[in-house]
C-alpha positions as CSV (number, residue, x, y, z in Angstrom):
1,M,106.9,101.1,114.2
2,V,105.1,98.4,112.2
3,E,106.8,95.6,114.1
4,K,106.5,97.4,117.5
5,L,102.7,97.9,117.0
6,N,102.2,94.5,115.3
7,L,100.4,96.2,112.4
8,Q,99.1,94.2,109.4
9,L,101.0,95.0,106.2
10,V,99.0,95.0,102.9
11,P,100.4,95.2,99.3
12,H,100.7,98.7,97.8
13,P,98.4,99.0,94.8
14,K,101.0,101.2,92.9
15,P,104.6,100.4,94.2
16,Y,107.1,103.1,93.6
17,K,110.8,103.7,94.2
18,L,112.5,106.1,96.6
19,Q,116.2,107.0,96.6
20,W,116.6,109.8,99.2
21,I,115.1,108.1,102.2
22,N,118.3,106.5,103.7
23,E,122.0,105.7,103.1
24,D,121.3,102.2,101.6
25,G,120.3,103.5,98.1
26,E,117.1,103.0,96.2
27,L,114.2,101.1,97.8
28,T,110.8,100.0,96.6
29,V,107.7,101.1,98.5
30,D,105.5,98.1,98.1
31,K,103.6,97.8,101.4
32,R,101.0,99.9,103.2
33,V,99.6,99.7,106.7
34,K,96.5,101.2,108.3
35,V,97.3,103.1,111.5
36,S,94.7,103.9,114.1
37,L,95.1,107.4,115.6
38,S,93.3,108.4,118.8
39,V,93.6,111.7,120.6
40,V,91.1,112.3,123.4
41,N,87.7,111.9,121.6
42,Y,89.2,112.0,118.1
43,K,89.6,108.7,116.4
44,D,90.8,108.1,112.8
45,E,92.5,105.6,110.6
46,I,95.3,106.6,108.3
47,L,96.6,104.5,105.4
48,C,100.4,104.9,105.4
49,D,103.1,103.7,103.0
50,V,105.8,101.7,104.8
51,V,109.5,102.4,104.4
52,P,112.5,101.7,106.7
53,M,113.7,105.0,108.0
54,E,115.1,106.7,111.1
55,A,112.2,108.7,112.3
56,C,110.6,108.7,115.7
57,H,107.1,109.6,114.7
58,I,104.5,109.0,112.0
59,L,104.8,111.4,109.1
60,L,101.3,112.6,108.4
61,G,101.1,113.2,104.7
62,R,99.3,115.7,102.5
63,P,96.0,113.7,102.1
64,W,95.4,113.5,105.8
65,Q,96.6,117.1,106.4
66,F,94.3,118.4,103.7
67,D,91.3,116.3,104.8
68,K,91.6,117.4,108.4
69,K,92.6,121.0,107.6
70,A,95.7,120.5,109.7
71,M,98.2,123.2,110.4
72,H,101.8,122.5,111.3
73,N,103.7,125.0,113.4
74,G,107.3,124.7,112.2
75,L,108.7,126.5,115.2
76,T,107.1,124.3,117.9
77,N,106.6,121.3,115.7
78,E,103.0,121.0,116.8
79,I,100.1,120.0,114.6
80,T,96.6,121.6,115.1
81,F,93.5,120.3,113.4
82,T,89.7,120.7,113.9
83,L,87.2,117.9,113.8
84,K,83.4,118.5,114.4
85,E,84.2,122.0,115.6
86,K,86.6,120.7,118.3
87,K,90.2,121.7,118.1
88,F,93.0,119.2,118.7
89,L,96.7,119.8,119.2
90,L,99.4,117.1,118.7
91,Y,102.7,117.7,120.6
92,P,106.1,116.5,119.5
93,L,108.3,114.1,121.5
94,T,110.6,115.7,124.0
95,P,114.3,116.0,123.1
96,S,115.2,113.1,125.5
97,Q,112.5,110.9,124.0
98,V,113.9,111.6,120.5
99,V,117.5,110.8,121.6
100,N,116.4,107.5,123.2
101,D,114.5,106.5,120.1
102,Q,117.5,107.4,117.8
103,V,119.9,105.4,120.0
104,Q,117.6,102.4,119.9
105,M,117.1,102.6,116.1
106,K,120.8,103.0,115.5
107,L,121.6,99.9,117.6
108,K,118.9,97.9,115.9
109,R,120.1,98.9,112.4
110,E,123.7,98.0,113.3
111,N,122.6,94.6,114.6
112,E,120.6,93.9,111.4
113,R,123.6,94.8,109.2
114,K,125.9,92.5,111.3
115,K,123.3,89.7,110.9
116,K,123.2,90.3,107.1
117,E,127.0,90.3,106.9
118,N,127.2,87.0,108.9
119,R,124.7,85.3,106.6
120,K,126.7,86.3,103.5
121,R,129.9,84.8,104.8
122,P,130.5,81.1,103.9
């Protein structure tokens, strides 16, 4: 997403390690990015930690959810929040959008692994 949206990476003030995020083992979270979010008249900027992962949406974390009094409906996967007494509803991607994104991410990941393997060969 960072590449696709051409977002500006900034160093993380307190880098930390994650192990559960993907199959490649431990990784260091050492970058952040500011993401602009706009829904109808609602505009916000969210500071996000950057990690390589197979996800087709931004994971809005606890600070944002708490600040905006957001509610997540686990059944419909919709997020509702209120700002200035106006209610907003964020809908999830459709199943076909998710499948398309997953296929594209898988192909990209496989191509990147092949490139790494080719660079390692003498």
